[in-house]
Backbone as a ProteinNet text record, in pm:
[ID]
protein_1_A
[PRIMARY]
MSIESAKAFLERMKNDEDFRKSVGEIATSKERMEYVKGAGFDFTMEEIANLKDELSDDDLEKVAGGDECSWKGMRMWM
[TERTIARY]
9194.3	9236.6	9174.5	9133.9	9071.6	9076.5	9073.1	9066.5	8933.4	8829.2	8697.3	8700.8	8771.8	8785.4	8863.7	8967	9044.8	8958	8873.9	8783.1	8683.6	8631.7	8536.4	8604.1	8729.3	8804.5	8818.8	8858.7	8875.1	8743.1	8635.8	8503.9	8468.8	8499.1	8470.3	8558.3	8683.4	8772.1	8718.2	8656.1	8600	8477.3	8396.7	8264.2	8246.3	8341	8326.5	8439.6	8410.4	8512.5	8572.2	8490.2	8540.8	8637.2	8599.9	8687	8818.3	8809.4	8927.7	9020.6	8964.7	9046.7	9110.9	9034.3	9088	9207.8	9194.4	9304	9423.3	9398.3	9505.8	9582.5	9520.8	9585.2	9669.7	9662.5	9738.6	9883.8	9975.1	10115.7	10191.9	10165.6	10247.8	10165.8	10234.7	10169.7	10107.7	10178.9	10129.1	9999.5	9997.6	9877.1	9761.6	9792.7	9688	9626.3	9709.7	9659	9573.8	9615.2	9536.5	9401	9400.8	9276.4	9183.2	9238.6	9159.4	9103.5	9185.2	9136.2	9027.8	9044.2	8943.2	8812.2	8820.4	8701.3	8637.3	8695.1	8634.1	8692.8	8805.6	8868.6	8989.2	9005.8	9116.4	9174	9286.9	9352.3	9501.9	9577.5	9722.6	9764.3	9886.1	9940.8	9946.4	9975.1	9979.9	9842.5	9738.4	9602.9	9565.2	9595.1	9560	9646.7	9772.7	9860.5	9811.3	9762.8	9710.3	9589	9509.1	9391.9	9431.1	9543.8	9589.4	9596.4	9640.1	9651.6	9515.5	9410.8	9276.4	9205.2	9257	9190.2	9240.4	9150.5	9188.2	9246.4	9308.9	9359.6	9246.1	9128.9	9012.7	8969.9	8970.2	8936.3	9035.4	9163.8	9265.7	9247.7	9212.4	9187.8	9070.9	8965.3	8849.3	8885.8	8963.6	9004.4	9090.5	9180.7	9271.5	9202.6	9089.5	9016.3	9064.6	9170.2	9216.2	9294.6	9318.7	9399.3	9522.1	9621.2	9749.9	9738.9	9658.5	9644	9590.5	9486.3	9427.5	9522.8	9587	9678.5	9794.7	9846.7	9955.5	9911.4	9788.9	9738.3	9723.7	9692.4	9672.1	9803.5	9911.8	10038.5	10074.3	10040.9	10070.1	10000.5	9879.9	9801.6	9837	9883.5	9908.2	10055.1
12413.3	12301.6	12317.1	12204	12220	12093.1	12113.6	12002.4	11930.4	12004.5	11942	11844.9	11879.9	11790.8	11665.9	11683	11568.5	11476.3	11534	11453.9	11378	11445.8	11380.9	11266.5	11286.5	11181.3	11059.1	11081.5	10969.5	10898.1	10974	10913.1	10824.3	10873.3	10792.4	10668.2	10682.9	10567	10462.6	10505.6	10411.8	10340.6	10411.6	10361.6	10313.8	10339.7	10304.6	10208.6	10081.2	9979.3	9992.7	10018.6	10031.7	10149.6	10261.6	10379.9	10348.8	10286.7	10252.3	10161.3	10062.2	9972.2	10047.2	10135.8	10213	10296.2	10363.9	10445.7	10357.2	10243.5	10153.5	10090.9	10084.5	10021.9	10119	10246.3	10346.2	10344.6	10338.1	10311.8	10429	10551	10662.3	10764.9	10838.7	10944.2	11050.2	11086.6	11188.8	11142.9	11019	10966.2	10953.7	10912.9	10904.2	11040.3	11143	11277	11326.2	11299.1	11338.1	11267.3	11140.1	11062.7	11118.6	11142.9	11193.1	11332.4	11417	11550.9	11539	11445	11421.6	11371.7	11309.2	11260.4	11370.3	11490.7	11605.1	11641.8	11582.3	11613.2	11703	11803.8	11897.5	11929.1	11865.8	11886.2	11867.9	11917	11902	11778.5	11736.7	11624.8	11659.3	11784.3	11828.6	11815.2	11851.7	11841.8	11696.6	11606.7	11466.5	11407.7	11448.1	11399.8	11448	11570.3	11623.1	11543.3	11497	11417.4	11283.6	11230.6	11102.9	11107.2	11219.7	11233.3	11233.2	11268.9	11273.9	11139.4	11044.7	10916.6	10811.9	10730	10618	10506.9	10408.8	10293.1	10221.5	10214.2	10151	10227.3	10360	10441.8	10418.5	10415.1	10391.8	10256.6	10155.6	10021.9	10024.6	10098.1	10108.9	10178.2	10284.7	10357.3	10267.9	10194	10108.2	9985.6	9949.6	9835.4	9702.8	9705.2	9582.8	9489	9525.2	9435.6	9509	9433.7	9490.2	9584.5	9550	9635.4	9772.5	9775.2	9902.4	9979.1	9910.6	9979.3	10038	9964.3	10015.2	10145.7	10149.8	10269.9	10384.8	10354.6	10458.9	10512.2	10438.7	10487.1	10622.7	10645	10772.7	10885.5	10859.8	10963.4	10975.9	10870.5	10872.1	10887.8
9752	9833.8	9971.6	10027.5	10158.2	10241.6	10368.9	10462.7	10448.7	10413.1	10393.2	10276.2	10171.9	10057	10096.2	10177.3	10224.6	10309.4	10395.1	10477.4	10389.2	10288.2	10197.6	10122.3	10082.9	10016.7	10107	10230.6	10323.8	10348.3	10355.8	10374.1	10254.5	10135.8	10017	10013.9	10055.9	10061	10158.1	10266.6	10364.5	10310.6	10231.4	10196.7	10053	9966.5	9825.1	9784.9	9789.2	9762.8	9622.4	9522.4	9385.7	9373.7	9433.9	9431.4	9503	9620.8	9699.5	9618.8	9550.6	9469.2	9353.4	9290.4	9178.1	9221.3	9334.2	9385.5	9419.4	9482.5	9523.7	9409.4	9293.4	9178	9096.5	9125.8	9049.8	9097.3	9002.3	9032.5	9093.9	9050.6	9097.7	9175.1	9259.9	9337.6	9246.9	9144.2	9052	8985.6	8937.2	8872.7	8971.7	9097.1	9199.6	9224.9	9237.3	9264.5	9147.7	9025.5	8908.4	8909.1	8941.7	8947.1	9054.3	9170.6	9282.8	9251.9	9192.8	9154.6	9048.2	8955.4	8852.9	8911.9	9028.6	9097.8	9182.7	9178.1	9246.3	9380.4	9417.1	9545.2	9521.9	9606.5	9590.4	9728	9758.2	9886.4	9867.7	9964.2	9959.7	10037.7	10016.5	10092	10240.6	10270.5	10410.1	10476.3	10403.8	10459.4	10488.4	10398.2	10420.6	10532.3	10539.6	10646.5	10782.8	10790.3	10916.3	10962.5	10870.4	10906.5	10967.9	10926.2	10979.4	11131.3	11185	11329.6	11398.5	11325	11381.3	11376.2	11297.7	11279	11378	11424.9	11511.1	11423.9	11488.2	11414.1	11341.7	11405.8	11344	11218.9	11227.3	11110.6	10997.3	11030.6	10928	10862.8	10941.7	10887.6	10790.5	10824.7	10736.4	10606.3	10615.6	10494.8	10408	10471.5	10396.4	10341.2	10395.5	10345.8	10398.8	10478.7	10542.7	10453.8	10329.6	10247	10195.4	10156.8	10119.2	10000.1	9901.2	9783.5	9822.9	9901.7	9942.6	10032.2	10125	10215.6	10138.3	10039.4	9957	9889.1	9841.6	9779	9876.1	10002.2	10101.4	10156.9	10147	10203.2	10146.3	10020.3	9958.7	10033.8	10081	10148.1	10294.5	10354.9	10497.3	10518.9
[MASK]
++++++++++++++++++++++++++++++++++++++++++++++++++++++++++++++++++++++++++++++

């Protein structure tokens, strides 16, 4: 588990719309974490929460994609 993996995950969420939508459509936290780990990311909830403090509101908006579906998916991480 690593903070670097959490950063890479957030970067992918910002830049890969299909990935962001896929994550946002997963119903449970457990299933989301399994999907994300299957995509090659390995981080704890604490690590991703710590990153939230480092991100600006603009960064959070980019990660969330600006729509309710994506933001709903990101609430689990933030």
